[in-house]
C-alpha positions, 0 to 999 in steps of 0.5 A: 500500500502506498500513500501520497505524501502530499495529501497527508498533513502533519499533526501540530501543536497549538502554537504551530497551528496558530503560526500556520493558519494566521499571520503575525498581525491577525494571530489570535491568542492561545486562549482563543484556541483553547476556547475553540477546542473546548466548544468543539468548534475545531477538531483535535486529537489527544495522544496521551496528554498531548493535544494535536491539530490537523491544520487542514481540518481546522481550516475547513472547520473554521471556514464552515463555522465562521462564514456568514451565510445567507438565509437562502444558502442555509435553507438549501443545505 
């Protein structure tokens, strides 16, 4: 079985996730990330005591949850 390395994203820590998703000027705090995780708005994995994030999955979740849609779009879902 072979895997395509371009489709597999690495799991990263919270600080690395914020660095990957946001630029220096618009980067939210670690507390924001913890609140998003606690509210289950972004996906994460726990490996023992470690919490890791898939940047692609988090980006997709943020796009879906934080985008303002029209009522027409929501009715057609």
